[in-house]
GUMIDO-453114 format. One line per field, with one value per atom (N, C-alpha, C): chain; z, x, y; residue in three letters. Coordinates in Angstrom, 1 decimal, decimal comma. Example, Ala and Ser with C-alpha at 12.3 -4.5 7.8 and 13.67 -1.06 7.14 Angstrom:
% GUMIDO-453114
cadena (A; A; A; A; A; A) $
z (7,8; 7,8; 7,8; 7,1; 7,1; 7,9) $
x (13,2; 12,3; 13,2; 12,8; 13,7; 12,9) $
y (-5,7; -4,5; -3,3; -2,2; -1,1; 0,0) $
residuo (ALA; ALA; ALA; SER; SER; SER) $
***
This chain:
% GUMIDO-453114
cadena (A; A; A; A; A; A; A; A; A; A; A; A; A; A; A; A; A; A; A; A; A; A; A; A; A; A; A; A; A; A; A; A; A; A; A; A; A; A; A; A; A; A; A; A; A; A; A; A; A; A; A; A; A; A; A; A; A; A; A; A; A; A; A; A; A; A; A; A; A; A; A; A; A; A; A; A; A; A; A; A; A; A; A; A; A; A; A; A; A; A; A; A; A; A; A; A; A; A; A; A; A; A; A; A; A; A; A; A; A; A; A; A; A; A; A; A; A; A; A; A; A; A; A; A; A; A; A; A; A; A; A; A; A; A; A; A; A; A; A; A; A; A; A; A; A; A; A; A; A; A; A; A; A; A; A; A; A; A; A; A; A; A; A; A; A; A; A; A; A; A; A; A; A; A; A; A; A; A; A; A; A; A; A; A; A; A; A; A; A; A; A; A; A; A; A; A; A; A; A; A; A; A; A; A; A; A; A; A; A; A; A; A; A; A; A; A; A; A; A; A; A; A; A; A; A; A; A; A; A; A; A; A; A; A; A; A; A; A; A; A; A; A; A; A; A; A; A; A; A; A; A; A; A; A; A; A; A; A; A; A; A; A; A; A; A; A; A; A; A; A; A; A; A; A; A; A; A; A; A; A; A; A; A; A; A; A; A; A; A; A; A; A; A; A; A; A; A; A; A; A; A; A; A; A; A; A; A; A; A; A; A; A; A; A; A; A; A; A; A; A; A; A; A; A; A; A; A; A; A; A; A; A; A; A; A; A; A; A; A; A; A; A; A; A; A; A; A; A; A; A; A; A; A; A; A; A; A; A; A; A; A; A; A; A; A; A; A; A; A; A; A; A; A; A; A; A; A; A; A; A; A; A; A; A; A; A; A; A; A; A; A; A; A; A; A; A; A; A; A; A; A; A; A; A; A; A; A; A; A; A; A; A; A; A; A; A; A; A; A; A; A; A; A; A; A; A; A; A; A; A; A; A; A; A; A; A; A; A; A; A; A; A; A; A; A; A; A; A; A; A; A; A; A; A; A; A; A; A; A; A; A; A; A; A; A; A; A; A; A; A; A; A; A; A; A; A; A; A; A; A; A; A; A; A; A; A; A; A; A; A; A; A; A; A; A; A; A; A; A; A; A; A; A; A; A; A; A; A; A; A; A; A; A; A; A; A; A; A; A; A; A; A; A; A; A; A; A; A; A; A; A; A; A; A; A; A; A; A; A; A; A; A; A; A; A; A; A; A; A; A; A; A; A; A; A; A; A; A; A; A; A; A; A; A; A; A; A; A; A; A; A; A; A; A; A; A; A; A; A; A; A; A; A; A; A; A; A; A; A; A; A; A; A; A; A; A; A; A; A; A; A; A; A; A; A; A; A; A; A; A; A; A) $
z (-15,8; -16,6; -18,2; -18,4; -19,9; -20,3; -19,1; -19,5; -19,8; -19,0; -19,2; -20,6; -21,1; -22,5; -23,5; -23,4; -24,4; -24,7; -23,3; -23,4; -24,1; -23,7; -24,5; -26,0; -26,4; -27,9; -28,5; -27,9; -28,6; -28,7; -27,7; -27,7; -28,6; -28,6; -29,5; -31,0; -31,3; -32,5; -33,1; -32,1; -32,5; -32,7; -31,9; -32,2; -33,3; -33,8; -34,8; -36,1; -36,0; -37,1; -37,3; -36,3; -36,5; -36,9; -36,6; -37,2; -38,5; -39,0; -40,4; -41,3; -40,9; -41,8; -41,1; -39,8; -39,4; -39,1; -39,1; -38,6; -39,6; -40,9; -42,0; -43,1; -44,2; -45,6; -46,0; -46,4; -47,1; -48,5; -49,0; -50,5; -50,6; -49,6; -49,6; -49,3; -48,6; -48,2; -49,4; -50,1; -51,4; -52,7; -52,9; -54,3; -54,4; -53,1; -53,1; -52,6; -53,5; -53,2; -52,6; -52,6; -51,9; -50,5; -50,1; -48,8; -47,7; -46,6; -45,6; -44,3; -43,8; -42,6; -41,3; -40,5; -39,5; -38,3; -37,2; -36,1; -36,4; -37,2; -37,5; -38,5; -39,4; -40,5; -40,0; -39,0; -38,3; -37,7; -37,8; -37,3; -35,6; -34,8; -33,3; -32,8; -32,2; -31,7; -30,7; -29,9; -29,0; -29,9; -31,2; -31,8; -32,5; -32,2; -32,7; -31,7; -31,7; -30,6; -31,0; -32,5; -32,9; -33,7; -33,9; -34,6; -35,9; -36,4; -37,8; -37,8; -36,6; -36,4; -35,9; -36,7; -36,3; -36,5; -36,9; -37,0; -36,8; -36,4; -36,0; -37,3; -37,3; -38,4; -38,7; -40,0; -40,3; -40,2; -39,6; -39,6; -41,0; -42,0; -43,4; -44,3; -43,9; -45,0; -44,4; -45,2; -44,8; -44,1; -43,0; -42,3; -43,0; -43,0; -43,6; -42,5; -42,3; -41,3; -41,6; -42,6; -43,1; -42,0; -41,4; -40,4; -39,2; -38,7; -37,3; -36,2; -35,1; -34,0; -32,7; -32,8; -31,7; -32,0; -31,4; -31,6; -33,0; -33,6; -35,0; -35,5; -34,5; -34,5; -34,7; -33,6; -33,6; -34,9; -35,3; -36,4; -37,7; -37,8; -39,0; -39,1; -38,0; -38,0; -37,8; -37,3; -37,2; -38,4; -39,2; -40,5; -40,1; -38,7; -38,1; -37,5; -38,0; -37,2; -36,3; -35,9; -34,8; -33,8; -32,8; -31,5; -30,8; -30,3; -29,5; -28,0; -27,7; -26,5; -25,9; -26,0; -25,6; -26,4; -27,7; -28,5; -28,0; -27,2; -26,8; -28,0; -29,0; -30,2; -31,0; -31,2; -32,3; -31,9; -30,6; -30,0; -30,1; -29,9; -30,0; -31,4; -32,5; -33,8; -34,4; -34,0; -34,1; -33,7; -32,5; -32,0; -32,6; -32,7; -33,5; -34,8; -35,6; -37,1; -36,7; -35,9; -35,7; -35,4; -34,4; -33,9; -35,1; -36,3; -37,2; -38,0; -37,9; -38,7; -37,9; -38,5; -38,2; -37,4; -37,8; -37,4; -37,3; -36,2; -36,0; -35,9; -36,6; -36,5; -35,6; -34,8; -34,0; -34,5; -35,3; -35,8; -35,0; -33,7; -32,6; -32,3; -32,5; -31,9; -33,0; -34,3; -35,3; -34,6; -33,8; -33,1; -32,4; -32,1; -31,5; -32,7; -32,7; -34,0; -33,9; -32,7; -32,6; -33,2; -33,0; -33,4; -34,9; -35,5; -36,9; -37,6; -37,0; -37,6; -37,7; -36,6; -36,4; -37,5; -37,9; -39,1; -40,5; -40,6; -41,7; -42,1; -41,0; -40,9; -41,3; -40,8; -41,0; -42,6; -43,1; -44,7; -45,5; -45,0; -45,9; -46,7; -46,2; -47,0; -45,9; -46,6; -45,7; -46,0; -45,0; -45,1; -44,6; -43,5; -43,0; -42,0; -41,5; -40,6; -41,3; -42,7; -43,4; -43,5; -43,6; -43,7; -45,1; -45,3; -46,7; -47,0; -48,3; -48,6; -48,6; -48,2; -48,2; -48,6; -49,1; -49,6; -48,5; -48,9; -47,9; -46,5; -46,6; -45,3; -45,0; -45,8; -45,4; -45,4; -46,2; -46,2; -44,7; -44,3; -42,9; -41,8; -42,1; -41,0; -41,0; -42,1; -42,1; -41,6; -41,9; -41,5; -39,9; -39,3; -37,8; -37,1; -37,9; -37,5; -37,3; -38,3; -38,2; -37,3; -37,2; -36,2; -35,2; -34,2; -33,3; -32,7; -32,3; -31,6; -30,2; -29,5; -28,0; -27,6; -26,8; -26,4; -25,0; -24,5; -22,9; -22,5; -21,2; -20,5; -20,3; -20,4; -20,2; -21,5; -22,7; -23,9; -24,1; -23,6; -23,5; -23,0; -21,7; -20,6; -21,4; -22,2; -22,9; -24,1; -24,7; -25,7; -25,1; -24,1; -23,5; -23,0; -22,7; -22,2; -23,3; -24,4; -25,7; -26,4; -26,0; -26,8; -25,9; -25,1; -23,9; -24,5; -25,5; -26,0; -27,0; -27,8; -28,7; -27,9; -26,7; -25,9; -25,5; -25,1; -24,7; -25,9; -27,2; -28,2; -28,4; -28,5; -28,7; -27,5; -26,2; -25,3; -25,5; -25,8; -26,2; -27,3; -28,2; -29,3; -29,2; -28,1; -28,0; -26,7; -26,0; -24,5; -24,3; -25,6; -25,6; -25,6; -25,5; -25,6; -24,5; -23,3; -22,2; -21,7; -21,7; -20,9; -21,8; -21,2; -21,8; -22,3; -21,6; -21,9; -22,7; -23,9; -24,7; -26,1; -26,2; -27,5; -28,3; -29,7; -30,6; -31,4; -31,2; -31,7; -32,9; -33,8; -35,0; -35,9; -36,4; -37,3; -38,5; -39,3; -40,6; -41,6; -42,6; -43,5; -44,3; -44,8; -45,5; -47,0; -47,9; -49,2; -49,8; -49,4; -50,0; -49,7; -48,6; -48,3; -49,2; -50,0; -50,8; -52,3; -53,0; -54,4; -55,2; -56,1; -57,1; -57,9; -58,0; -58,7; -59,9; -60,6; -61,8; -63,0; -63,3; -64,4; -63,9; -62,6; -62,1; -62,7; -63,1; -63,6; -62,5; -62,1; -61,1; -61,9; -61,4; -62,1; -61,2; -61,4; -60,5; -60,5) $
x (18,2; 19,1; 18,9; 18,3; 17,6; 16,6; 15,9; 14,6; 15,1; 15,8; 16,5; 17,1; 17,9; 18,6; 17,5; 16,2; 15,5; 14,6; 14,3; 13,6; 14,2; 15,5; 16,6; 16,5; 16,6; 16,6; 15,6; 14,5; 13,0; 13,1; 13,4; 13,4; 14,5; 15,7; 16,7; 16,1; 15,6; 15,0; 14,1; 13,3; 12,2; 12,8; 14,1; 14,4; 15,4; 16,0; 16,8; 15,9; 14,8; 13,7; 13,3; 13,2; 12,6; 13,6; 15,0; 16,0; 16,2; 15,9; 16,2; 15,1; 13,8; 12,5; 11,7; 11,6; 10,4; 10,7; 12,1; 12,4; 12,4; 12,8; 12,6; 12,2; 11,7; 11,1; 12,4; 12,5; 13,6; 13,5; 12,5; 12,4; 12,9; 12,9; 13,4; 14,9; 15,3; 16,8; 17,5; 16,9; 17,5; 17,5; 16,2; 16,1; 16,1; 16,0; 15,8; 17,1; 17,9; 19,3; 19,1; 18,1; 17,8; 17,3; 17,1; 16,3; 17,5; 17,4; 18,4; 17,6; 17,9; 17,6; 17,9; 16,7; 17,0; 16,2; 16,2; 15,4; 14,0; 13,8; 12,5; 11,7; 12,4; 11,5; 11,5; 12,1; 12,0; 10,6; 10,2; 8,9; 9,4; 8,4; 8,8; 8,8; 9,9; 9,8; 8,8; 8,2; 7,1; 6,0; 5,9; 4,6; 4,8; 6,1; 6,5; 5,9; 4,7; 4,2; 3,1; 2,8; 1,8; 2,3; 1,2; 1,8; 2,4; 2,1; 2,6; 3,4; 4,0; 4,8; 4,2; 3,4; 2,7; 1,2; 0,7; -0,8; -0,9; -2,2; -2,4; -2,5; -1,9; -2,1; -3,5; -4,0; -5,4; -5,5; -6,7; -7,0; -7,4; -7,9; -8,2; -7,1; -5,8; -4,7; -3,7; -2,8; -1,6; -0,6; -0,1; 0,9; 2,3; 2,7; 4,1; 5,0; 6,1; 7,2; 7,6; 7,4; 7,7; 7,1; 7,9; 7,4; 6,6; 7,2; 6,4; 7,2; 6,5; 7,1; 7,1; 5,8; 5,1; 4,8; 5,4; 5,0; 5,1; 6,3; 6,5; 6,7; 7,6; 7,6; 6,4; 5,5; 4,2; 3,3; 3,4; 2,6; 3,1; 4,5; 5,2; 4,8; 4,8; 4,4; 3,1; 2,3; 0,8; 0,0; 0,6; 0,2; -1,2; -1,0; -2,2; -1,8; -2,3; -1,7; -2,9; -3,8; -4,7; -4,9; -5,5; -5,8; -7,1; -7,8; -8,9; -8,6; -7,7; -7,6; -5,9; -5,4; -4,1; -3,0; -3,2; -2,3; -2,0; -3,0; -2,8; -2,9; -4,1; -4,5; -3,2; -2,8; -1,8; -0,4; -0,1; 1,1; 1,0; -0,1; -0,3; -0,1; -0,7; -0,5; 0,7; 1,3; 2,9; 3,9; 3,7; 4,4; 4,3; 3,0; 2,8; 3,4; 3,3; 4,1; 5,5; 6,0; 7,4; 8,2; 7,5; 8,0; 8,0; 7,2; 7,2; 8,5; 9,4; 10,5; 11,7; 12,5; 13,5; 14,8; 15,0; 16,1; 15,7; 15,9; 15,8; 17,0; 17,4; 18,7; 18,2; 19,0; 18,9; 19,8; 19,2; 20,0; 21,1; 20,5; 21,4; 22,6; 22,4; 23,7; 24,6; 24,4; 25,6; 26,7; 26,5; 27,8; 28,8; 28,2; 29,0; 29,8; 31,1; 31,8; 31,6; 31,5; 31,4; 29,8; 29,1; 27,7; 27,5; 28,1; 28,2; 29,1; 30,1; 31,0; 30,2; 29,5; 28,7; 27,6; 27,1; 26,0; 26,7; 27,9; 28,7; 29,1; 29,5; 29,8; 28,6; 27,4; 26,0; 25,8; 26,0; 25,7; 27,0; 28,1; 29,2; 29,6; 29,1; 29,4; 29,9; 30,6; 31,0; 30,4; 30,6; 29,9; 28,7; 28,2; 26,8; 27,1; 28,3; 28,4; 28,9; 28,9; 29,4; 28,1; 28,4; 27,4; 26,9; 25,7; 25,1; 24,4; 24,3; 23,9; 22,2; 21,7; 20,2; 19,7; 18,5; 17,8; 17,8; 18,4; 18,4; 19,3; 20,1; 20,8; 21,8; 22,7; 23,8; 23,2; 22,1; 21,6; 21,0; 20,3; 19,6; 20,8; 21,8; 22,9; 23,6; 23,8; 24,5; 23,4; 22,3; 21,2; 21,3; 21,2; 21,1; 22,6; 23,5; 24,9; 25,0; 24,4; 24,3; 23,3; 22,4; 21,4; 21,1; 22,0; 21,6; 20,4; 19,9; 18,4; 18,9; 18,0; 18,0; 16,7; 16,8; 15,6; 15,6; 14,3; 14,1; 14,0; 14,1; 13,9; 12,5; 11,8; 10,4; 9,7; 10,1; 9,9; 10,3; 11,6; 12,1; 11,2; 11,0; 10,1; 8,6; 8,1; 6,8; 6,9; 8,0; 8,2; 8,3; 9,1; 9,1; 7,8; 6,9; 5,7; 4,9; 4,9; 4,0; 4,5; 5,8; 6,5; 6,5; 5,8; 5,7; 5,7; 4,5; 4,1; 5,4; 5,8; 6,9; 8,1; 8,6; 9,6; 9,3; 8,0; 7,7; 7,9; 7,6; 7,8; 9,5; 10,0; 11,3; 12,2; 11,7; 12,2; 11,9; 10,9; 10,4; 11,1; 11,6; 12,3; 13,8; 14,2; 15,6; 16,2; 15,1; 15,3; 16,3; 17,0; 17,9; 19,4; 19,4; 21,0; 21,8; 21,3; 22,1; 23,1; 23,0; 23,9; 25,1; 26,0; 27,0; 28,2; 28,5; 29,3; 28,6; 28,6; 27,9; 28,6; 28,6; 29,1; 28,0; 28,2; 27,1; 27,2; 26,3; 26,6; 25,8; 25,6; 24,9; 25,4; 24,7; 25,2; 25,6; 26,6; 26,8; 25,9; 25,5; 24,5; 25,5; 24,6; 25,1; 24,8; 25,4; 25,1; 24,4; 24,8; 24,3; 22,8; 22,4; 21,0; 20,1; 20,6; 19,8; 19,7; 18,7; 18,4; 19,6; 19,5; 20,7; 20,7; 22,1; 22,2; 23,0; 23,0; 23,8; 23,9; 22,6; 22,4; 22,0; 22,4; 22,1; 22,6; 22,0; 22,6; 22,6; 23,8; 23,7; 23,8; 22,8; 22,8; 23,3; 24,4; 24,9; 24,0) $
y (73,0; 73,7; 73,2; 72,1; 71,8; 72,7; 72,8; 73,7; 75,2; 75,7; 76,9; 77,2; 76,0; 76,1; 76,1; 75,4; 75,3; 76,4; 77,2; 78,3; 79,3; 79,4; 80,4; 80,2; 78,9; 78,6; 79,1; 78,9; 79,6; 81,0; 81,7; 83,2; 83,5; 83,0; 83,3; 83,3; 82,0; 81,7; 82,7; 83,3; 84,3; 85,6; 85,9; 87,2; 87,5; 86,2; 86,2; 86,1; 85,6; 85,7; 87,1; 87,8; 89,3; 90,1; 89,9; 90,6; 90,3; 89,1; 88,7; 89,2; 89,0; 89,3; 90,2; 90,3; 91,2; 92,6; 92,9; 94,3; 95,4; 94,8; 95,7; 94,8; 95,2; 94,4; 94,1; 92,8; 92,2; 92,6; 92,7; 93,2; 94,6; 95,5; 96,7; 96,8; 95,8; 95,6; 95,3; 94,4; 93,7; 94,6; 94,9; 95,5; 97,1; 97,6; 99,2; 99,6; 100,2; 100,8; 102,0; 102,8; 104,0; 103,9; 102,7; 102,4; 102,3; 103,0; 103,2; 102,7; 101,6; 101,1; 102,0; 102,3; 103,3; 102,9; 103,2; 103,0; 103,4; 104,5; 105,0; 104,3; 103,9; 103,0; 101,4; 101,1; 99,7; 99,4; 98,2; 97,8; 97,4; 97,8; 97,8; 96,2; 95,9; 94,6; 94,2; 95,3; 95,0; 94,4; 94,8; 94,1; 92,8; 92,4; 90,8; 89,8; 89,4; 88,5; 87,7; 87,4; 86,8; 85,5; 84,7; 83,5; 83,6; 84,8; 85,0; 86,3; 86,6; 87,7; 88,8; 89,6; 90,8; 90,7; 89,6; 89,2; 87,7; 87,4; 86,0; 85,0; 83,9; 83,0; 82,8; 82,6; 82,0; 80,9; 80,4; 78,9; 78,2; 79,0; 78,3; 78,5; 78,6; 78,7; 77,8; 77,1; 76,3; 77,3; 76,8; 77,6; 77,7; 78,9; 79,1; 79,9; 79,2; 79,8; 81,1; 81,7; 83,1; 84,0; 84,9; 85,8; 85,3; 84,1; 83,6; 84,0; 84,3; 84,6; 83,7; 83,0; 82,4; 80,8; 79,8; 78,4; 78,0; 78,3; 78,0; 76,7; 75,8; 74,6; 73,8; 74,1; 73,4; 73,8; 75,0; 75,4; 74,6; 74,3; 73,8; 72,4; 71,6; 70,3; 69,7; 70,8; 70,6; 71,0; 72,0; 72,7; 73,4; 73,9; 74,8; 75,8; 77,0; 78,3; 78,9; 78,1; 78,7; 77,7; 78,1; 77,1; 77,5; 76,5; 76,7; 76,1; 75,6; 74,7; 75,1; 76,3; 76,8; 75,7; 75,5; 74,9; 73,4; 72,8; 71,5; 70,5; 70,7; 70,0; 70,1; 71,1; 71,6; 70,8; 71,0; 70,1; 68,6; 68,1; 66,6; 66,2; 66,9; 66,6; 66,9; 67,8; 68,2; 67,1; 66,6; 65,6; 64,3; 64,0; 62,7; 62,5; 63,7; 63,7; 63,7; 64,5; 64,6; 63,1; 62,6; 61,1; 60,2; 60,4; 59,6; 59,5; 60,3; 60,6; 59,5; 58,9; 58,1; 58,7; 60,0; 60,6; 62,3; 63,0; 64,3; 65,0; 65,8; 66,6; 68,0; 68,5; 69,7; 70,8; 71,8; 72,8; 73,5; 73,8; 74,4; 73,6; 72,3; 71,5; 71,5; 72,1; 72,0; 72,9; 73,6; 74,4; 73,6; 72,2; 71,2; 70,5; 70,4; 69,8; 68,4; 67,8; 66,4; 65,8; 66,6; 66,6; 66,6; 67,7; 67,8; 66,8; 66,3; 65,3; 64,0; 63,7; 62,5; 62,3; 63,4; 63,7; 63,3; 64,1; 63,8; 62,5; 61,6; 60,4; 59,5; 59,9; 59,2; 59,1; 60,4; 60,5; 60,4; 60,1; 60,2; 61,3; 62,5; 63,7; 64,8; 65,8; 66,8; 68,3; 69,2; 70,6; 70,7; 69,8; 70,0; 71,5; 71,8; 72,8; 74,2; 74,1; 75,5; 76,4; 77,6; 78,7; 78,7; 79,0; 78,9; 80,3; 80,7; 81,9; 81,9; 82,9; 83,0; 84,2; 84,2; 85,5; 86,6; 87,8; 88,7; 88,7; 87,6; 87,3; 88,2; 88,6; 89,6; 91,0; 91,1; 92,6; 92,8; 91,9; 92,0; 92,2; 91,2; 91,1; 92,7; 93,2; 94,7; 95,5; 95,4; 96,5; 96,5; 95,2; 95,0; 95,4; 95,4; 95,7; 97,2; 98,0; 99,2; 99,9; 99,4; 99,7; 98,4; 98,4; 97,2; 97,2; 96,1; 95,9; 95,7; 96,4; 96,3; 95,7; 94,7; 93,9; 94,1; 94,4; 94,4; 93,2; 93,1; 91,6; 91,5; 92,4; 92,0; 91,6; 91,9; 91,4; 89,9; 89,8; 88,3; 87,5; 87,7; 87,0; 86,7; 87,7; 87,7; 86,5; 86,6; 85,7; 84,3; 84,2; 82,9; 82,4; 83,2; 82,8; 82,2; 83,0; 82,9; 81,5; 81,1; 80,1; 78,8; 78,7; 77,7; 76,4; 76,2; 74,8; 74,6; 75,6; 75,2; 74,6; 75,2; 74,9; 73,4; 73,1; 71,8; 70,7; 71,2; 70,2; 70,1; 71,1; 71,1; 70,2; 70,4; 69,6; 68,2; 67,8; 66,2; 65,8; 66,5; 66,0; 66,0; 66,7; 66,7; 66,0; 65,2; 64,9; 63,9; 63,4; 62,2; 62,9; 64,1; 64,6; 64,3; 64,1; 63,3; 64,2; 65,4; 66,4; 66,9; 67,5; 68,2; 67,1; 66,1; 65,1; 63,8; 64,1; 62,8; 62,4; 61,3; 60,7; 60,2; 60,9; 60,7; 59,4; 58,5; 57,1; 57,0; 58,1; 57,8; 56,6; 55,6; 54,7; 55,2; 54,6; 55,1; 54,6; 55,4; 54,8; 53,8; 52,6; 51,6; 51,7; 52,1; 52,3; 51,0; 49,8; 48,5; 48,2; 49,3; 48,9; 49,8; 50,6; 51,4; 50,8; 51,2; 50,7; 50,7; 49,8; 49,9; 51,3; 51,7; 53,0; 53,0; 51,8; 51,5; 52,7; 53,1; 54,0; 55,4; 55,7; 57,0; 58,0; 59,1; 60,3; 61,6; 62,0; 63,0; 64,5; 65,4; 66,5; 67,6; 68,2; 69,1; 70,4) $
residuo (MET; MET; MET; VAL; VAL; VAL; LEU; LEU; LEU; SER; SER; SER; LEU; LEU; LEU; THR; THR; THR; ILE; ILE; ILE; PHE; PHE; PHE; ILE; ILE; ILE; GLN; GLN; GLN; VAL; VAL; VAL; GLU; GLU; GLU; ARG; ARG; ARG; SER; SER; SER; ILE; ILE; ILE; SER; SER; SER; HIS; HIS; HIS; PHE; PHE; PHE; LYS; LYS; LYS; TYR; TYR; TYR; GLU; GLU; GLU; GLY; GLY; GLY; ARG; ARG; ARG; TRP; TRP; TRP; ASP; ASP; ASP; CYS; CYS; CYS; GLN; GLN; GLN; GLN; GLN; GLN; LEU; LEU; LEU; VAL; VAL; VAL; LYS; LYS; LYS; ASN; ASN; ASN; ASP; ASP; ASP; SER; SER; SER; PHE; PHE; PHE; VAL; VAL; VAL; PRO; PRO; PRO; THR; THR; THR; GLU; GLU; GLU; TYR; TYR; TYR; ASN; ASN; ASN; ALA; ALA; ALA; LYS; LYS; LYS; PRO; PRO; PRO; PHE; PHE; PHE; GLU; GLU; GLU; ALA; ALA; ALA; TRP; TRP; TRP; ARG; ARG; ARG; GLU; GLU; GLU; THR; THR; THR; LYS; LYS; LYS; GLY; GLY; GLY; PHE; PHE; PHE; VAL; VAL; VAL; LYS; LYS; LYS; SER; SER; SER; PRO; PRO; PRO; CYS; CYS; CYS; ASP; ASP; ASP; GLU; GLU; GLU; PRO; PRO; PRO; PHE; PHE; PHE; SER; SER; SER; PHE; PHE; PHE; THR; THR; THR; GLY; GLY; GLY; CYS; CYS; CYS; ALA; ALA; ALA; VAL; VAL; VAL; ASN; ASN; ASN; CYS; CYS; CYS; TYR; TYR; TYR; ILE; ILE; ILE; GLN; GLN; GLN; THR; THR; THR; PHE; PHE; PHE; ALA; ALA; ALA; GLY; GLY; GLY; GLU; GLU; GLU; GLY; GLY; GLY; CYS; CYS; CYS; THR; THR; THR; SER; SER; SER; ASN; ASN; ASN; GLU; GLU; GLU; TRP; TRP; TRP; GLN; GLN; GLN; SER; SER; SER; GLU; GLU; GLU; TYR; TYR; TYR; GLU; GLU; GLU; LEU; LEU; LEU; ALA; ALA; ALA; LEU; LEU; LEU; ASN; ASN; ASN; ARG; ARG; ARG; LEU; LEU; LEU; MET; MET; MET; ARG; ARG; ARG; TYR; TYR; TYR; ASN; ASN; ASN; LEU; LEU; LEU; ILE; ILE; ILE; PHE; PHE; PHE; VAL; VAL; VAL; TYR; TYR; TYR; GLU; GLU; GLU; MET; MET; MET; PHE; PHE; PHE; LYS; LYS; LYS; ASP; ASP; ASP; GLU; GLU; GLU; GLY; GLY; GLY; TYR; TYR; TYR; ALA; ALA; ALA; GLN; GLN; GLN; ALA; ALA; ALA; ILE; ILE; ILE; GLU; GLU; GLU; ASP; ASP; ASP; PHE; PHE; PHE; PHE; PHE; PHE; GLY; GLY; GLY; VAL; VAL; VAL; GLU; GLU; GLU; GLY; GLY; GLY; PHE; PHE; PHE; ASN; ASN; ASN; GLN; GLN; GLN; ALA; ALA; ALA; SER; SER; SER; ASP; ASP; ASP; MET; MET; MET; PHE; PHE; PHE; CYS; CYS; CYS; GLY; GLY; GLY; TRP; TRP; TRP; GLN; GLN; GLN; ALA; ALA; ALA; HIS; HIS; HIS; GLU; GLU; GLU; ALA; ALA; ALA; ASN; ASN; ASN; LYS; LYS; LYS; LYS; LYS; LYS; VAL; VAL; VAL; PRO; PRO; PRO; LEU; LEU; LEU; VAL; VAL; VAL; VAL; VAL; VAL; GLY; GLY; GLY; PHE; PHE; PHE; ASP; ASP; ASP; HIS; HIS; HIS; VAL; VAL; VAL; MET; MET; MET; ARG; ARG; ARG; LEU; LEU; LEU; SER; SER; SER; LYS; LYS; LYS; LEU; LEU; LEU; ASN; ASN; ASN; GLN; GLN; GLN; MET; MET; MET; ASP; ASP; ASP; THR; THR; THR; LYS; LYS; LYS; LEU; LEU; LEU; PHE; PHE; PHE; LYS; LYS; LYS; GLU; GLU; GLU; ALA; ALA; ALA; THR; THR; THR; ASP; ASP; ASP; CYS; CYS; CYS; TRP; TRP; TRP; GLY; GLY; GLY; GLY; GLY; GLY; ASP; ASP; ASP; GLU; GLU; GLU; VAL; VAL; VAL; GLU; GLU; GLU; TYR; TYR; TYR; SER; SER; SER; PHE; PHE; PHE; PRO; PRO; PRO; LYS; LYS; LYS; ALA; ALA; ALA; ASN; ASN; ASN; ALA; ALA; ALA; ASN; ASN; ASN; ARG; ARG; ARG; PHE; PHE; PHE; ALA; ALA; ALA; ALA; ALA; ALA; GLN; GLN; GLN; GLN; GLN; GLN; ASN; ASN; ASN; ARG; ARG; ARG; THR; THR; THR; VAL; VAL; VAL; VAL; VAL; VAL; GLU; GLU; GLU) $
***
């Protein structure tokens, strides 16, 4: 059950990224008032299968999450967008760096009100679960609403296979969920443990 969930999350992320940034050029959606998104000027989902969306990520350039369709978490934490041994080296590098963090938040879990509340209690602030504006966000949403994307099962399975190592990394980092019935026991941040803030100036 957990494996099926993690596979779905990785494919869902990749499809969502395609709808946001891969299907149409965001610059056209935002800045070109005469541009009308259609099935005919959309990029094909079938081509969305590379480490950089439509092309392979270069080995000699820093990785960018922009336009990524395959093993994006591994590329993000490893900082490398190419592989010579089926992503094993990049996976180990990414996992090693990821596990150096003291706390890892899982974005998908913000749908759980208890999870979001626990994080808000930890930091002593509110609003972690509120939607935020993003460049091209509502334009891409409206374009996909007018021209719904239809994804075939075979393409979903292909994306699942291509993202196997990312799924493995995701499962490794979130293996402590403990099932559906879970009580999030994040400790609350203690302000007294931080450096003195007497002359601190907050810039809004």
